[in-house]
C-alpha positions in Angstrom: 104.1 -13.8 -94.1 105.5 -17.3 -94.4 103.9 -19.8 -96.7 102.8 -23.2 -95.4 105.0 -26.0 -96.7 103.5 -28.7 -98.8 103.2 -32.2 -97.4 103.8 -35.4 -99.3 101.7 -37.4 -96.9 98.3 -37.4 -98.5 97.0 -40.5 -97.1 96.6 -43.3 -99.6 99.0 -44.1 -101.2 101.4 -43.6 -98.3 104.6 -41.9 -99.3 106.5 -43.1 -96.3 106.9 -46.5 -94.8 104.4 -47.8 -92.3 105.4 -47.2 -88.8 107.7 -44.4 -89.9 106.0 -41.8 -87.7 107.7 -38.6 -86.6 107.2 -39.2 -82.9 110.1 -40.1 -80.7 110.5 -43.8 -80.1 109.9 -45.2 -76.6 113.0 -46.8 -75.2 113.0 -49.1 -72.2 115.7 -48.1 -69.8 117.9 -50.6 -67.8 116.1 -51.8 -64.6 119.3 -51.3 -62.6 118.7 -48.3 -60.4 120.5 -45.2 -61.7 121.4 -46.6 -65.1 120.3 -44.6 -68.1 121.3 -47.1 -70.9 118.6 -48.9 -72.9 117.5 -52.2 -71.3 117.6 -54.6 -74.3 118.6 -57.9 -72.4 115.8 -59.8 -70.6 116.7 -61.7 -67.5 114.5 -63.9 -65.3 113.5 -62.4 -62.0 113.5 -65.9 -60.5 113.9 -69.5 -61.7 110.9 -70.7 -63.7 109.2 -67.3 -63.6 107.8 -65.6 -66.6 108.6 -62.1 -65.2 111.7 -60.5 -66.6 114.1 -57.7 -65.7 115.4 -55.7 -68.7 119.1 -54.8 -68.3 121.7 -53.1 -70.4 124.5 -55.4 -71.6 126.9 -54.5 -68.8 124.3 -55.1 -66.1 123.0 -58.2 -67.8 126.5 -59.7 -67.7 126.8 -58.8 -64.1 123.5 -60.3 -63.2 124.3 -63.6 -65.1 127.6 -63.9 -63.5 125.9 -64.3 -60.1 122.9 -66.3 -61.4 122.5 -69.8 -59.8 120.5 -71.9 -62.1 119.8 -74.5 -59.4 118.7 -72.1 -56.7 115.8 -73.4 -54.6 116.0 -76.9 -55.9 116.8 -80.0 -53.9 120.0 -81.9 -54.6 118.1 -84.6 -56.5 116.2 -82.1 -58.5 119.4 -80.2 -59.4 121.1 -83.5 -60.4 118.2 -84.5 -62.6 118.1 -81.1 -64.3 121.9 -81.2 -64.9 121.6 -84.6 -66.4 118.8 -83.4 -68.7 121.0 -80.5 -69.8 123.8 -82.9 -70.5 121.5 -85.2 -72.5 120.7 -82.4 -74.8 124.4 -81.6 -75.5 125.4 -85.3 -75.8 125.1 -85.3 -79.6 128.2 -83.1 -79.6 130.2 -85.6 -77.6 129.1 -88.4 -79.9 130.3 -86.5 -83.0 133.9 -86.1 -81.5 135.2 -89.1 -83.4 134.8 -87.2 -86.7 137.5 -84.7 -85.7 136.0 -82.0 -87.8 138.6 -79.3 -87.1 141.3 -81.4 -85.4 142.3 -80.5 -82.0 141.0 -77.3 -80.3 137.6 -75.7 -80.3 137.7 -74.2 -83.8 138.7 -70.7 -82.5 142.2 -70.9 -83.6 143.6 -70.9 -87.2 145.8 -73.6 -88.7 148.9 -71.3 -88.3 148.1 -70.8 -84.6 147.7 -74.6 -84.1 151.1 -75.1 -85.8 152.7 -72.5 -83.6 151.3 -74.1 -80.5 152.7 -77.4 -81.7 156.1 -75.9 -82.1 156.1 -74.5 -78.6 154.8 -77.9 -77.3 151.4 -76.5 -76.0 147.9 -77.8 -75.9 145.4 -76.4 -78.4 143.5 -74.7 -75.6 146.6 -73.0 -73.9 146.0 -69.4 -72.9 148.5 -66.6 -73.7 150.2 -66.7 -70.3 151.1 -70.3 -70.8 152.3 -69.4 -74.3 154.7 -66.7 -72.9 156.0 -69.1 -70.3 156.6 -71.8 -73.0 158.3 -69.3 -75.3 160.7 -68.2 -72.5 161.6 -71.8 -71.7 162.1 -72.5 -75.5 164.2 -69.4 -76.0 166.5 -70.3 -73.0 166.9 -73.8 -74.4 168.0 -72.9 -78.0 169.0 -69.2 -78.0 172.1 -68.5 -80.2 173.8 -66.7 -77.3 173.3 -69.9 -75.1 174.6 -72.2 -77.9 177.0 -70.2 -80.0 177.9 -71.7 -83.4 175.1 -74.2 -83.3 173.2 -73.7 -86.7 170.5 -76.3 -85.7 169.7 -74.3 -82.5 169.6 -71.0 -84.4 167.1 -72.5 -86.8 165.0 -73.8 -83.9 165.1 -70.5 -82.2 164.0 -68.7 -85.4 161.1 -71.2 -85.8 160.0 -70.6 -82.2 160.4 -66.9 -82.6 158.0 -67.0 -85.5 155.6 -69.2 -83.7 155.4 -66.9 -80.8 154.9 -63.9 -83.1 151.9 -65.7 -84.7 150.4 -66.4 -81.2 151.1 -62.9 -80.0 149.4 -61.3 -83.0 146.5 -63.5 -82.6 146.1 -62.5 -78.9 146.3 -58.8 -79.9 143.5 -59.4 -82.5 141.4 -61.0 -79.8 141.7 -58.0 -77.4 141.6 -55.3 -80.1 138.9 -52.7 -79.6 138.1 -49.9 -82.0 138.9 -46.4 -80.8 
């Protein structure tokens, strides 16, 4: 005959945290038909409506991609609402003269900014533009194109290092854990 196990839960004082019950937690599923992922992201069912859909992250991104904020508004109302939105963000435009981080949006390191400067690119250039600029730079000063020119060889090495910095930054951006 098996013996009953002793419980540490005697009432007061409670031995486990409040809300730490042994029942399974209720999980709200994504409102997209057929999706079994948890629906953690609320999305409005229509503009100015308190009712919400609850989607998983993937379906919330898909829903937001097609969301038209100005749907159902007249052209005047849409323009008024857009102006109101811009008014709220205008303080950021006013602060531009301080040049907090220099050029760029703050998402690039100082090394990346110097590398973009070497290749003659804008701070917001994407990686395709970087590759194109690197190819043009390499054709201009490659040691095979200008044999015996020490200055061109130094410029090529500088450009090669700059491209390597930007390439590693792009790889870090797109890296995903296995």
